[in-house]
MIVOSE-552922 format. One record per residue (C-alpha): residue in one letter; y negated, z negated, x. Coordinates in pm, whole numbers, padded with zeros to 5 digits, always signed. Layout:
N
AYZX;...
//
This chain:
373
M+00005-00012+00034;R-00334+00051+00127;A-00599-00185+00098;T-00952-00105-00024;T-01242-00361-00184;A-01402-00345-00488;A-01750-00335-00305;E-01678-00034-00087;S-01586+00134-00427;A-01887-00007-00613;S-02101+00121-00376;T-02063+00486-00473;A-01922+00453-00787;G-02100+00569-01123;P-02072+00447-01474;G-01751+00681-01511;A-01583+00521-01212;V-01618+00182-01330;L-01512+00267-01635;A-01180+00446-01525;R-01095+00126-01334;L-01038-00034-01693;P-00676-00041-01817;V-00615+00190-02098;L-00639-00076-02357;D-00950-00254-02241;R-01136+00064-02176;W-01134+00145-02557;L-01164-00224-02677;P-01449-00139-02903;L-01308+00154-03042;W-00982-00053-03121;I-01205-00292-03322;L-01373-00097-03468;A-01036+00048-03613;A-00897-00251-03676;M-01213-00355-03857;A-01160-00044-04069;L-00780-00082-04158;G-00870-00457-04251;L-01141-00307-04512;A-00846-00101-04647;L-00615-00360-04667;G-00901-00569-04876;R-00933-00276-05134;L-00546-00172-05122;V-00350-00508-05113;P-00571-00776-05350;G-00313-01040-05358;L-00342-01049-04921;A-00588-01385-04943;A-00281-01529-05151;A+00033-01426-04989;L-00154-01547-04657;D-00278-01903-04821;A+00125-01954-04934;V+00222-02009-04584;A-00025-02243-04463;I-00050-02546-04273;G-00343-02775-04377;S-00607-02521-04389;V-00483-02273-04127;S-00266-01929-04241;V+00016-01959-03989;P+00012-01571-03937;I-00368-01659-03833;A-00259-01958-03631;I+00009-01734-03412;G-00235-01411-03386;L-00529-01682-03225;L-00226-01856-03019;V-00119-01491-02888;M-00478-01368-02818;M-00574-01701-02573;Y-00274-01716-02381;P-00250-01433-02172;V-00622-01455-02070;L-00566-01830-01947;A-00230-01696-01753;R-00468-01462-01568;V-00679-01776-01410;R-00605-01870-01077;Y-00595-02262-01098;S-00504-02327-00712;D-00798-02123-00568;T-01092-02418-00617;G-01165-02543-00277;H-01453-02340-00136;V-01595-02294-00524;L-01578-02682-00565;T-01785-02767-00291;D-02048-02536-00356;R-02263-02718-00567;R-02522-02505-00616;L-02278-02276-00802;M-02133-02560-00947;I-02449-02739-01106;T-02613-02439-01186;S-02321-02317-01383;L-02308-02640-01643;I-02616-02605-01673;L-02627-02267-01815;N-02308-02299-01996;W-02357-02638-02143;L-02698-02677-02174;I-02928-02318-02197;G-02652-02132-02369;P-02560-02362-02618;A-02945-02442-02719;L-03076-02051-02711;M-02787-01944-02957;F-02902-02251-03169;A-03243-02148-03160;L-03217-01735-03218;A-02980-01831-03506;W-03196-02045-03679;L-03502-01804-03600;F-03280-01506-03739;L-03093-01652-04015;P-03297-01920-04181;D-03176-01862-04495;L-02790-01815-04402;P-02665-02144-04348;A-02236-02012-04288;Y-02322-01752-04019;R-02589-01932-03870;T-02316-02211-03834;G-02083-01921-03651;L-02322-01814-03480;I-02397-02189-03323;I-02028-02231-03308;V-02003-01913-03095;G-02300-02003-02841;L-02072-02335-02813;A-01715-02141-02730;R-01803-02068-02353;C-01656-01739-02204;I-01286-01825-02070;A-01131-01434-02126;M-01235-01118-02085;V-01537-01226-01807;L-01208-01225-01538;I-01278-00832-01648;W-01646-00782-01605;N-01659-01025-01330;D-01423-00791-01130;L-01586-00465-01228;A-01915-00555-01116;C-01775-00682-00773;G-01843-01045-00807;D-01629-01333-00673;R-01296-01372-00834;E-01214-01716-00704;A-01575-01874-00830;A-01435-01678-01133;A-01154-01846-01175;V-01322-02183-01096;L-01572-02163-01347;V-01332-02015-01597;A-01076-02320-01558;I-01341-02598-01553;N-01489-02400-01895;S-01110-02453-02052;I-01133-02819-01948;F-01481-02922-02066;Q-01391-02739-02412;V-01103-02945-02498;I-01307-03262-02381;A-01638-03194-02575;F-01658-02940-02818;G-01658-03144-03070;A-01891-03356-02975;L-02127-03074-02898;G-02032-02930-03265;W-02189-03240-03402;F-02479-03251-03212;Y-02570-02890-03235;L-02481-02937-03639;Q-02561-03213-03785;L-02773-03448-03529;L-03037-03218-03367;P-03114-03063-03706;S-03141-03396-03869;W-03354-03509-03607;L-03587-03164-03636;G-03591-03211-04024;L-03345-02922-04053;P-03031-02916-04301;T-02759-03010-04163;T-02401-02812-04183;S-02245-02957-04555;A-02013-03238-04549;A-01721-03018-04538;F-01775-03033-04154;S-01568-03257-03913;V-01594-03383-03602;A-01214-03485-03633;T-01116-03122-03755;I-01321-02893-03495;T-01194-03162-03214;G-00796-03093-03348;S-00864-02662-03359;V-00977-02691-02970;L-00674-02885-02912;I-00450-02666-03085;F-00626-02329-02989;L-00720-02392-02661;G-00517-02688-02575;I-00184-02543-02612;P-00242-02198-02468;L-00445-02380-02177;A-00125-02576-02074;A+00104-02265-02149;G-00110-02067-01906;Y-00119-02297-01638;L+00260-02383-01658;T+00327-01982-01658;R+00154-01915-01332;T+00236-02227-01154;I+00650-02175-01224;G+00574-01793-01147;E+00429-01807-00851;R+00643-02051-00704;A+00943-01844-00886;K+00833-01529-00717;G+00512-01539-00561;R+00152-01448-00644;E+00149-01055-00559;W+00477-01078-00856;Y+00309-01237-01097;E+00004-01058-01072;S+00127-00734-01041;R+00463-00746-01193;L+00403-01015-01494;L+00055-01036-01591;P+00047-00642-01677;R+00313-00716-01933;I+00160-01031-02114;G-00207-00944-02069;P-00199-00643-02337;F-00034-00915-02603;A-00426-01090-02574;L-00579-00749-02743;Y-00260-00745-02965;G-00363-01120-03095;L-00731-01009-03113;L-00707-00719-03306;F-00412-00881-03561;T-00725-01146-03603;I-00979-00917-03654;V-00751-00682-03956;V-00665-00993-04133;L-01003-01156-04124;F-01197-00829-04227;A-00950-00768-04518;L-01001-01097-04652;Q-01411-01055-04571;G-01432-00656-04700;H-01630-00731-05007;T-01913-00921-04783;I-01936-00647-04534;T-01940-00373-04753;E-02145-00519-05026;Q-02378-00685-04774;P-02446-00448-04426;L-02807-00579-04361;E-02628-00924-04311;V-02395-00843-04087;A-02651-00687-03890;R-02850-01000-03869;I-02550-01155-03701;A-02555-00878-03455;A-02936-00898-03317;P-02914-01242-03202;L-02622-01212-02995;L-02756-00910-02876;I-03053-01129-02745;Y-02837-01400-02628;F-02656-01197-02397;G-02910-01027-02279;L-03137-01347-02206;T-02825-01522-02061;F-02692-01250-01822;T-03100-01216-01669;S-03151-01541-01648;G-02804-01595-01402;M-02892-01306-01216;I-03248-01460-01136;I-03128-01768-01061;G-02867-01679-00854;R-03119-01492-00668;L-03375-01755-00636;L-03100-02009-00553;D-02977-01726-00288;L-02619-01735-00389;G-02547-01377-00305;Y-02467-01120-00509;P-02088-01219-00576;K-02163-01529-00668;T-02458-01452-00866;T-02326-01214-01061;T-01986-01437-01116;L-02274-01673-01270;A-02421-01416-01498;F-02126-01328-01634;T-01986-01676-01718;A-02329-01737-01879;A-02342-01445-02086;G-02007-01440-02217;N-01819-01615-02497;N-01478-01724-02593;F-01501-01603-02937;E-01115-01639-02968;L-01174-01968-02963;A-01461-01974-03190;I-01295-01761-03449;A-01016-02038-03427;V-01256-02332-03494;A-01417-02141-03746;I-01098-02037-03948;A-00943-02465-03915;T-01295-02607-04004;F-01436-02370-04263;G-01142-02124-04371;V-01022-01783-04300;T-01271-01632-04550;S-01560-01815-04473;G-01922-01645-04340;Q-01844-01891-03989;A-01488-01726-03932;L-01700-01351-04005;A-02010-01486-03773;G-01720-01497-03526;V-01559-01150-03613;V-01879-00971-03524;G-01907-01136-03210;P-01644-00931-02992;L-01807-00609-03129;I-02113-00677-03013;E-02001-00836-02697;V-01749-00632-02533;P-02020-00289-02530;V-02307-00501-02436;L-02106-00641-02138;V-01964-00331-02003;A-02351-00209-02003;L-02421-00514-01771;V-02161-00443-01569;Y-02366-00143-01471;V-02689-00292-01474;A-02519-00557-01238;L-02410-00294-00996;R-02759-00099-01011;V-02957-00400-00880;R-02685-00529-00620;R-02906-00415-00308;C-03181-00656-00423;Y-02939-00944-00328;P-02846-00996+00023;D-02509-01024+00133;Q-02504-01311+00392;N-02286-01505+00156;S-01976-01275+00119;S-01802-00992+00292;P-01630-00705+00121;S-01306-00889+00154;K-01380-01190+00016;G-01297-01262-00349;T-01276-00847-00409;T-00990-00731-00268;R-00800-00484-00469;H-00436-00297-00365;A-00415+00066-00443;
//
């Protein structure tokens, strides 16, 4: 095998070359999402008893088929994380502290502000957007980071920290942004149906279970066969199931939400607007702060993408478990990936274009960006 570096190829790569480096399934992800939405809308019209059928197989308020789809969606991306590669990243206090501030202070606060600014009269969608803002990215950020020649080990560590932090703090943050902070500001709070215990339980189930499974899969797989086999043979086999789970969930959600989408398209557009602004502002903030802190391009790019991306899988899971599969909160979560995927692909191009503005004294082409072809 011949070793090349992503940094070397990116220096002359245009948008087409960057897109070509995505696997076929990921390359056309926006198209698959649109197709899943269309299929869901069609099923909603052709199968009027679909909601009753799903409710017939449920545990509490969660449909078992939906739960399976969500767990399948989360597991492969968490199996991708290199949990053991933490040493040199954990010692970089500037990167760690800045990432925590962007992810857990600025990001949720910004989404809270945008949700209230754009959706003051649509509380269900507003709540769904706030939940999206609390679900920090742990999944496809690894793909965007790799395409933009970011630091792979730094991305793995930040993803792992976000994963663990979400299990611990998601419920408390949900209570703060949905009940406590609005009451301080004299704004309406989320209805009494909201439960910190329910939202915490949802995170433990839909993030804790796949997180443990992903960690055990990588640990056991690497010990048994080695990292090269694990990443070149096993991950490509289980990776597509994340997309399958996502598309299955979207089909069902849109089948149940079809009347809202077709009858009130303007409201869907109003959900999309704050998401567009959010992704742009958080990414730009990460790139500027990383440049001011002199982190170097690879770590700056990783910082920006981990701040901009959101774990829409978890947001959908929490919205369904807490508010129901047909809720406006769940619909807001579903709109998330439809907007996030094409926007972050575009931001990959932006990052590569401004790369020359970042001195590379903190990185080398072989550090964290080595590819095998």
